[in-house]
C-alpha positions as CSV (number, residue, x, y, z in Angstrom):
1,M,9.9,-83.0,26.4
2,N,9.2,-86.7,26.6
3,N,10.0,-88.3,23.2
4,S,7.9,-91.4,24.2
5,I,4.8,-89.4,23.3
6,L,5.9,-89.7,19.6
7,N,5.8,-93.5,19.7
8,T,3.4,-94.8,17.0
9,D,1.0,-96.5,19.3
10,I,0.7,-93.4,21.5
11,Q,0.2,-91.1,18.5
12,D,-2.4,-93.4,17.2
13,F,-4.2,-93.3,20.5
14,I,-4.1,-89.5,20.6
15,N,-5.6,-89.3,17.1
16,L,-8.3,-91.8,17.8
17,N,-9.4,-90.0,20.9
18,L,-9.5,-86.4,19.7
19,K,-13.3,-86.4,20.0
20,S,-13.4,-88.5,23.2
21,D,-14.7,-87.2,26.5
22,I,-11.6,-86.4,28.6
23,S,-13.3,-87.3,31.9
24,S,-14.2,-90.7,30.5
25,L,-10.7,-91.3,29.3
26,L,-9.2,-90.4,32.7
27,L,-11.7,-92.8,34.4
28,K,-10.9,-95.6,32.0
29,G,-7.1,-94.9,32.2
30,I,-4.5,-94.6,29.5
31,P,-3.2,-98.0,28.3
32,F,0.5,-97.1,28.4
33,A,2.5,-97.8,31.6
34,T,5.6,-96.1,30.4
35,I,4.2,-92.6,30.2
36,D,2.3,-90.2,32.5
37,Q,-1.4,-90.3,31.5
38,K,-1.7,-86.6,32.2
39,L,0.8,-85.9,29.4
40,V,-1.2,-87.9,26.9
41,I,-4.4,-86.1,27.9
42,E,-2.5,-82.8,27.6
43,Q,-1.5,-83.7,24.0
44,I,-5.1,-84.7,23.1
45,E,-6.5,-81.4,24.5
46,A,-3.8,-79.3,22.9
47,K,-4.1,-81.0,19.5
48,K,-7.9,-80.5,19.5
49,R,-7.4,-76.8,19.9
50,C,-5.2,-76.7,16.9
51,E,-7.6,-78.3,14.4
52,K,-8.9,-74.9,13.2
53,K,-6.4,-72.6,14.7
54,L,-3.2,-74.3,13.3
55,S,-4.3,-76.7,10.6
56,S,-0.8,-77.2,9.2
57,W,0.4,-78.4,12.6
58,F,-2.8,-80.5,13.2
59,N,-2.4,-82.3,9.8
60,T,1.3,-83.0,10.2
61,K,2.3,-86.3,11.8
62,N,4.5,-86.4,14.9
63,I,3.9,-82.8,16.0
64,Y,4.6,-82.4,19.7
65,Y,2.1,-80.0,21.5
66,P,2.8,-77.8,24.5
67,N,0.2,-77.2,27.2
68,K,-3.2,-75.5,26.5
69,L,-2.1,-72.1,27.6
70,N,0.8,-72.0,25.1
71,I,-1.7,-72.9,22.3
72,E,-4.2,-70.3,23.6
73,Q,-1.5,-67.5,23.6
74,T,0.0,-68.4,20.1
75,S,-1.0,-66.6,16.9
76,S,-3.5,-68.4,14.7
77,E,-2.1,-69.6,11.4
78,I,-4.1,-67.1,9.4
79,T,-2.8,-64.1,11.3
80,A,0.8,-65.5,11.3
81,K,0.6,-65.8,7.5
82,Y,-0.6,-62.2,7.3
83,K,2.4,-61.1,9.4
84,G,4.8,-63.2,7.3
85,D,3.7,-61.3,4.2
86,L,4.7,-58.0,5.7
87,V,8.4,-58.8,6.0
88,S,11.3,-59.5,3.6
89,G,15.1,-59.7,3.8
90,K,17.9,-61.9,5.0
91,S,17.5,-62.0,8.8
92,L,14.8,-61.7,11.4
93,I,14.9,-62.3,15.2
94,D,11.7,-63.2,17.1
95,L,12.5,-62.2,20.6
96,T,9.4,-63.9,22.2
97,G,9.1,-67.0,20.1
98,G,6.6,-69.1,22.1
99,F,5.1,-72.0,20.1
100,G,6.8,-70.6,17.0
101,V,3.9,-70.1,14.6
102,D,4.9,-66.5,13.7
103,A,8.5,-67.4,13.2
104,Y,7.5,-70.3,10.9
105,Y,5.7,-67.9,8.6
106,F,8.5,-65.4,8.8
107,S,10.8,-68.1,7.6
108,K,8.9,-68.3,4.3
109,Q,9.9,-64.7,3.5
110,I,13.2,-64.4,5.4
111,E,16.5,-66.3,4.7
112,V,17.4,-66.9,8.3
113,V,15.1,-66.6,11.3
114,T,16.2,-66.7,15.0
115,H,13.6,-68.0,17.4
116,C,14.2,-67.1,21.1
117,E,12.3,-68.9,23.8
118,I,13.4,-68.9,27.5
119,N,11.3,-71.9,28.4
120,T,13.6,-74.9,27.9
121,E,10.9,-77.5,27.2
122,L,8.9,-75.2,24.9
123,S,12.1,-74.4,23.0
124,E,12.8,-78.1,22.5
125,I,9.2,-78.7,21.3
126,V,9.5,-75.9,18.8
127,K,12.8,-77.1,17.5
128,H,11.4,-80.7,17.0
129,N,8.3,-79.3,15.3
130,Y,10.3,-77.1,12.9
131,A,12.3,-80.2,11.8
132,T,9.0,-82.1,11.3
133,L,7.6,-79.2,9.3
134,K,10.9,-79.1,7.3
135,A,11.5,-75.4,8.3
136,S,15.3,-75.7,8.1
137,N,16.2,-72.0,8.1
138,I,15.1,-71.3,11.7
139,D,17.7,-71.2,14.5
140,C,16.2,-72.0,17.9
141,K,17.8,-70.4,20.9
142,N,16.8,-71.4,24.4
143,E,17.5,-68.0,25.8
144,D,15.8,-64.7,26.7
145,G,15.4,-62.7,23.5
146,I,16.6,-59.4,24.9
147,A,19.8,-61.1,26.2
148,V,20.4,-62.7,22.8
149,L,20.0,-59.3,21.1
150,K,22.4,-57.6,23.5
151,Q,25.0,-60.3,22.9
152,S,24.6,-60.2,19.1
153,N,27.5,-59.1,16.9
154,S,25.2,-58.6,13.9
155,V,22.2,-56.5,12.9
156,F,18.9,-57.9,11.6
157,D,16.6,-56.8,8.8
158,W,13.7,-57.2,11.2
159,I,13.0,-57.5,15.0
160,Y,9.7,-59.1,16.0
161,V,8.4,-58.9,19.5
162,D,5.1,-60.1,21.0
163,P,5.2,-59.0,24.6
164,S,3.7,-61.4,27.1
165,R,0.4,-60.2,28.4
166,R,0.5,-62.1,31.6
167,D,2.1,-61.1,34.9
168,D,4.1,-63.3,37.2
169,S,0.9,-64.6,38.7
170,K,-0.4,-65.6,35.2
171,N,-3.0,-62.9,35.3
172,K,-3.8,-61.0,32.1
173,V,-2.4,-57.5,31.6
174,F,-3.1,-55.1,28.8
175,L,-1.1,-51.9,29.2
176,L,2.1,-51.9,27.1
177,S,4.2,-51.0,30.1
178,D,2.9,-54.0,32.1
179,C,3.8,-56.5,29.4
180,A,7.2,-58.3,29.1
181,P,9.4,-57.2,27.6
182,D,8.5,-53.6,28.1
183,V,9.0,-52.3,24.5
184,K,9.0,-48.7,25.8
185,T,12.1,-49.5,27.8
186,F,13.9,-51.4,25.1
187,K,12.9,-49.5,21.9
188,G,16.4,-47.8,21.8
189,L,18.0,-51.3,21.9
190,F,15.8,-52.5,19.1
191,F,16.8,-49.7,16.8
192,K,20.5,-50.3,17.6
193,Y,20.2,-53.8,16.0
194,S,17.6,-53.2,13.3
195,K,16.0,-50.6,11.2
196,N,12.6,-52.4,11.2
197,V,10.6,-53.5,14.2
198,M,7.2,-55.2,14.3
199,I,5.4,-55.3,17.7
200,K,2.2,-57.3,18.2
201,T,-0.1,-56.0,20.9
202,S,-3.5,-56.7,22.5
203,P,-6.5,-55.4,20.4
204,L,-7.7,-53.8,23.6
205,L,-4.9,-51.1,23.6
206,D,-5.9,-47.5,22.9
207,I,-4.4,-46.7,19.5
208,S,-3.7,-43.0,20.2
209,A,-2.1,-43.6,23.6
210,T,0.1,-46.4,22.2
211,K,1.2,-44.4,19.2
212,N,2.4,-41.7,21.6
213,D,4.3,-44.4,23.7
214,L,6.2,-45.6,20.7
215,E,8.5,-43.8,18.2
216,Y,8.9,-43.9,14.5
217,V,5.6,-45.7,13.9
218,K,5.2,-46.1,10.1
219,E,2.2,-48.4,9.9
220,L,-0.5,-49.9,12.2
221,H,-2.2,-53.1,11.0
222,V,-5.6,-53.8,12.7
223,V,-6.1,-57.5,12.1
224,A,-9.5,-59.1,12.5
225,V,-10.5,-62.7,11.8
226,N,-14.2,-63.3,11.0
227,N,-15.0,-59.9,12.3
228,E,-13.2,-60.3,15.7
229,V,-10.1,-58.1,16.2
230,K,-7.3,-60.4,17.1
231,E,-4.2,-58.2,17.2
232,L,-2.6,-54.8,16.5
233,L,0.7,-54.9,14.6
234,W,2.9,-51.8,14.9
235,I,5.5,-51.4,12.2
236,L,8.3,-49.1,13.3
237,E,11.1,-47.8,11.1
238,R,14.2,-46.1,12.6
239,D,14.1,-42.3,12.1
240,Y,10.7,-42.5,10.3
241,E,9.0,-39.1,10.4
242,G,6.2,-39.5,7.8
243,E,2.5,-40.1,8.0
244,L,1.2,-43.0,10.1
245,K,-0.7,-45.3,7.7
246,I,-3.4,-47.4,9.3
247,K,-4.3,-50.6,7.5
248,T,-7.4,-52.6,8.5
249,I,-8.0,-56.1,7.5
250,N,-10.8,-58.6,8.2
251,L,-9.6,-62.1,7.3
252,T,-12.4,-64.5,6.3
253,K,-12.8,-67.8,4.6
254,S,-14.5,-66.3,1.6
255,D,-12.9,-62.9,1.2
256,N,-10.7,-60.4,2.9
257,E,-12.0,-56.9,3.6
258,S,-9.5,-54.1,3.8
259,F,-9.6,-50.3,4.3
260,D,-6.5,-48.1,4.6
261,F,-6.2,-44.5,5.6
262,N,-3.7,-41.9,7.0
263,Y,-4.1,-41.4,10.8
264,S,-4.3,-37.6,10.6
265,E,-7.0,-37.6,8.0
266,E,-9.8,-38.9,10.3
267,S,-10.0,-35.6,12.2
268,K,-9.8,-33.4,9.1
269,V,-12.5,-34.7,6.7
270,E,-16.2,-33.6,6.7
271,V,-19.1,-36.0,6.7
272,E,-22.5,-35.9,5.1
273,F,-25.5,-37.0,7.3
274,S,-28.8,-38.3,6.1
275,E,-31.8,-40.4,7.0
276,P,-31.5,-44.1,5.9
277,L,-31.4,-44.4,2.2
278,T,-31.7,-47.5,-0.1
279,Y,-28.8,-49.4,1.5
280,L,-27.3,-49.6,5.0
281,F,-23.7,-50.4,5.7
282,E,-22.2,-51.7,9.0
283,P,-18.3,-51.5,9.3
284,N,-16.4,-54.6,10.3
285,S,-14.7,-54.7,13.7
286,A,-11.2,-53.8,12.3
287,V,-12.5,-50.5,10.8
288,L,-14.3,-49.7,14.1
289,K,-11.2,-50.4,16.2
290,A,-9.1,-48.2,13.9
291,G,-11.6,-45.3,14.5
292,A,-12.1,-44.8,10.8
293,F,-15.5,-43.2,11.3
294,N,-15.3,-40.1,9.2
295,I,-12.6,-41.0,6.7
296,L,-14.6,-44.1,5.7
297,A,-17.7,-42.1,4.8
298,N,-15.6,-39.5,3.0
299,T,-13.6,-42.0,1.0
300,L,-16.5,-44.3,0.0
301,K,-18.9,-41.4,-0.6
302,V,-21.6,-42.6,1.8
303,N,-23.6,-40.7,4.4
304,K,-23.6,-41.3,8.2
305,L,-26.9,-41.7,10.1
306,S,-25.5,-39.6,13.0
307,K,-22.2,-38.6,14.5
308,H,-22.0,-41.5,17.0
309,S,-24.0,-44.2,15.4
310,H,-21.3,-45.4,13.0
311,L,-23.8,-46.7,10.5
312,Y,-23.6,-45.6,6.8
313,T,-26.1,-45.3,4.0
314,S,-26.3,-44.7,0.3
315,N,-28.7,-45.0,-2.7
316,E,-25.9,-47.0,-4.4
317,L,-24.8,-50.6,-3.5
318,I,-21.0,-50.4,-3.1
319,N,-18.1,-52.6,-2.0
320,F,-17.9,-52.0,1.7
321,P,-15.6,-53.3,4.5
322,G,-18.4,-54.8,6.5
323,R,-22.0,-56.0,6.2
324,R,-24.4,-54.6,3.5
325,F,-28.2,-54.4,3.8
326,A,-31.2,-53.3,1.8
327,V,-33.4,-51.0,3.8
328,D,-37.0,-52.2,3.8
329,K,-38.5,-49.6,6.1
330,V,-37.8,-47.3,9.1
331,I,-39.9,-47.5,12.2
332,P,-39.9,-45.1,15.2
333,F,-38.8,-46.8,18.4
334,N,-42.3,-47.3,19.7
335,K,-43.8,-50.5,21.0
336,K,-47.2,-50.0,19.2
337,E,-45.5,-49.0,16.0
338,F,-43.2,-52.0,16.0
339,A,-46.2,-54.3,16.7
340,K,-47.8,-53.2,13.4
341,S,-44.7,-54.6,11.6
342,G,-45.7,-58.1,12.5
343,I,-42.0,-59.0,13.1
344,N,-41.5,-61.5,15.9
345,K,-38.2,-63.1,14.9
346,A,-35.1,-61.2,13.7
347,N,-31.4,-60.6,14.0
348,V,-30.9,-57.5,16.3
349,T,-28.0,-55.1,16.4
350,T,-27.7,-51.8,18.4
351,R,-25.6,-48.8,17.5
352,N,-25.6,-45.7,19.7
353,F,-28.8,-46.9,21.4
354,P,-29.6,-46.9,25.2
355,L,-31.0,-50.4,25.4
356,S,-29.0,-53.7,25.1
357,V,-30.0,-56.4,22.6
358,N,-31.4,-58.6,25.4
359,D,-33.5,-55.7,26.8
360,I,-34.9,-55.0,23.3
361,R,-35.8,-58.7,22.8
362,K,-37.6,-58.8,26.1
363,K,-39.4,-55.5,25.6
364,L,-40.5,-56.1,22.0
365,K,-40.8,-60.0,22.3
366,I,-38.4,-60.7,19.4
367,K,-37.0,-64.2,18.9
368,D,-33.5,-64.6,17.6
369,G,-32.9,-65.5,13.9
370,G,-34.8,-65.4,10.7
371,Q,-34.3,-63.3,7.6
372,S,-35.0,-59.9,9.0
373,Y,-32.2,-57.6,10.4
374,L,-33.2,-54.9,12.8
375,F,-30.8,-52.0,13.6
376,F,-31.8,-50.0,16.7
377,T,-30.0,-46.7,16.5
378,T,-30.2,-42.9,16.8
379,D,-30.6,-40.7,13.7
380,R,-29.2,-37.3,12.9
381,I,-32.0,-35.4,14.8
382,N,-31.4,-37.6,17.9
383,S,-34.6,-39.7,17.4
384,K,-34.5,-43.4,18.3
385,I,-35.4,-45.5,15.2
386,I,-35.6,-49.1,14.0
387,I,-34.2,-49.8,10.6
388,V,-35.7,-53.0,9.1
389,C,-33.3,-54.6,6.6
390,S,-32.6,-57.5,4.4
391,K,-29.0,-58.7,4.0
392,V,-27.2,-58.2,0.7
393,M,-24.3,-60.4,-0.2
């Protein structure tokens, strides 16, 4: 960590050039002889990435930024705040601290937080930033988190671990056993030092397989931001033998959409099927990732269009975790029939349909945009249909 980067003139230069072209800056040269220009450029690029992702850091003076990869790998502020609201108590240890966004939000709910980061420079950066952010109840340890845990003489109310999803060659990995630390190997150690464990994993992991890899899973939180699933949060409680509760959340600027259910219920409930009725509902990505296909219809008293289409319909307009549409008409998937509709510009979505959106646009000559929404799907009698809709807020 080069403290010269915090000099007022360099900080002013960074802030003035957040919207500058990096190539032009490099050609022009950085007007500071006492510091490597690559470091200044790195600060500019990293800070730019934080403007929306980490606004509290971006809007605080004298924050020191790590490289772009660390920023890319860190939790967003909105998901870190969500995680922070899941914990309480006197102590928590973050075994894989990174840039420290999660630990910062844990510290708002926990009396003492231990942040472990094996990278010396990153640990120094995080310690500086916590002081700047006035987060005085976080203890930064420049050590491997597993080693810190093994050497500890105390227990913690919570253990948090976000296993690294990159191998030694910096390539992305996704299987739980390929990540570091391997939580399957160390789960016995975790429960020796805490009753409660939170594990953050890739949204690409198979839920059923991962559930079987872990023990004592009490809750799974499927967290999406603006309809993109960002992370799976596994809440483990030592000796827990009850039902697994799945909680889906789609975090947006205007509103948060949530739907919760018991894991075992999905395979037990029956679903009503029908043709498209007055309204059409499309679940958000968190619900779809959670696999809440049947329990959603059963709980909200809506019908499915078909077993695999995962679109829902009702004559009543209800609160729904996803997008809502008024059905204008239903057209058979036929080029001549579609031509009669006069639609040449629309928003196109496919569900359980053999053609891609791009193929459909080419085949039917549909431009992107406009007020019409077209759902290309398969109905309950296996016919290919086009549902013409208007969006309902």
